[in-house]
N, C-alpha and C positions, 0 to 999 in steps of 0.2 A: 362828336364827343371825343371819339378815339384821338383825333388830331390834338384837342386840346389837351388830352391826358398825356401825350407824347411829345409835349414841348421839353425844352431842355430842363426848364425848371421842375417840372413834374418828375423827370427821371432822376433829378438830383435828389429831390424830397423822397421819392420812392427807394432809393438807394440808401439814403441815410435811415430810413424807417427800417429795411430789411437789415440793415448793418447793426442797428442798435438792438433790434428784436433778437438777434442771434449772438451778438458780442457783448451785450450790456454787463454780462458777469465780469468781464476782465477789464473795463475801461478805468478802474481805479486802481489798477496793479502798477507797481513800480519796478518789480523784479520777476523773474521767471518762477513758475511753480515747481521748483526742483527741490531735492533734498537739502542742498546747500542754503538756500534762502527762504526754506519753508515757515521760519520763525518770523520772516517779515511781512507775513500776509495772514489775515483772518478771514474766515468765511462765514458770513452772516446773511441767514435766509437764502443761500445760494449765490450770494454776490460777494466775490473776492475784493477784499479793500486793504489798503496799505495801512499796517499796523500804526506805524508812526504819525500818518496824517489823520487817522481816526482820533487818536490821543490828543493830537495838537489842536483839532477843531472841537474837540468836546471841551477840553480846557478853556478854549478861547470863547466858545459861545455862553459857557457857564459863568466865566469871568465877566464877559460883556454884559450879560443880563444883570448880574448882581451888582455890577460897579455902577450901572445907569441908574438902577432902583435906589442905590444907598448914597451915591455921592451927591453932597449938595454944594459945598464949596472947596475950593482948592488954594492952598497957600504954599508958598514956597518955604517949607520948613523941613525938618529932619525925614518925614514921612515921603516927601516928593523925592529927596535926594536919596532915600532907601529904594524907592520904587525905579529911579534911574539907574541906580548901582545894580539892581536886579535885571533890568533889560541890557545892561551891559554885560553882565554875567551870562544871561541866556544866549546872547550872540557868541560869547567867548566858548561856552560849552558845546554850542551847537556848530562850531566851525568843523565842515566835513572830514577833513583829515584826522581831526581829535575825536569827532563822534564816532566815527568808524572803529574806534578801538574799545569802545565800552561794550559791556555785555546787555544782553536784549532787556532785562529788567531795569537797567540803569538808563538805557535809550528810551525805554516807556516814561520813566519818571521825567527826563529831560523833556521830552516832546509835550507831556501834559503840563508841566511848569512853564514851558515856552508859551503855550496859549494862553495861560492863566496871565502871564506878566504882560505879553503883547496887547491883550484886549484892555487891561487895566491901565496900561500906559497910554494907548490912543485915547480912551476915554478921559483921562486926566490932561491930555495936550489939547484936547477940543475944547475941554471946560475952561482952560486958560485963553484960549483964542482959537478961532477958527483957521488962521493962517499957521499957527503952530501945529495945529491938528493936521493939517494938510501935509506940513513939512515933516511931520512924523512918519506919515504914511510914505511920503516920497523916499525918506531916508530908508525905510523898511525894505521897499521895493529895490533900491539901489543895492542894499546890502545883499537881499535874496538873489539878484541877478548874479554878484559876484561869488555867493556862495554856491550856486547852481552850476558855475563852471568849474568849481572844485570837487563836484560829486562825480563819481565814477562813471555813470550814464553807461552808454554803449560798451565801456570796458569792463563791466562786471562779469561777462562771460569770456573774457580773454584769458586764453592758455586753460580754459576748462578742459580736462580729459575727457568730458562727455560729448565734447563738440566732434562729430566725425562727418566728414564731407557727404554730402547726400542723404543725410539722415536728420531727422527733425529731433532737437534735444527734448529730453523728457519735459522740461520746465514750459515747453511751447507746445505740447502736443494737443491739449485742450484748445488753445487758441487757434491753432491750424484747423482743426475739425470744424471749429465755429466760422472761421473765415471760409471755408468750403461750402458750409451750408449757405452762406451769404452769396456767394458767387452762383451757386445752384438756384436757390431761390430767386434771385433777381434774372438769372438767365430764363427761367421758367415763364416768369412773367412777361418779360420783354418778348418772348418767342409768342407767348399767347395773344399779346397785343399787335405783334406783326401779322399773325395768321387771321386774326380777326378783322384787321384793315384791308387785308386783301380781299376779305370776303365781302367787305363793304359794310360791316356791321358798326 
């Protein structure tokens, strides 16, 4: 039984289990939990979530459900063009170098607006034709790829005065503690397995 449990697959699955058990609070974070970026994160039932993503997906799913339930036919008329214009505006105001300049409340509105228009546009495109719908999603993924390259990413902590060599930044202390718990718990389990296998259990 121990030999079965100690296969590479079981070890990997065990590590994933231990990791998410101790680190699940932080897997939806995009910024450190420091004073500078605290407005970018919300804590909901102990889970830290990206504020922008939460608003984006909330708007997206509300719009998706409403549009699917209410849309019957689609015609190339002024409403379609207004929707297309809305999507173009969505991408324009969400361009990372521009988006970064907005105040937090403006960012919240834009992200919620983004989700509403994206979902409605996808549904309209699929209503026209499945190929147009697929093309709209591909176009979105391409745009997202280029937008992500414009996001600060690892540069968000560049030149931060709180970065001191040999010390953990305040924005990552909780994550560091969680990772230490992961390594400790996984190591204890693997040690117990090894000891039991030597005893022939």
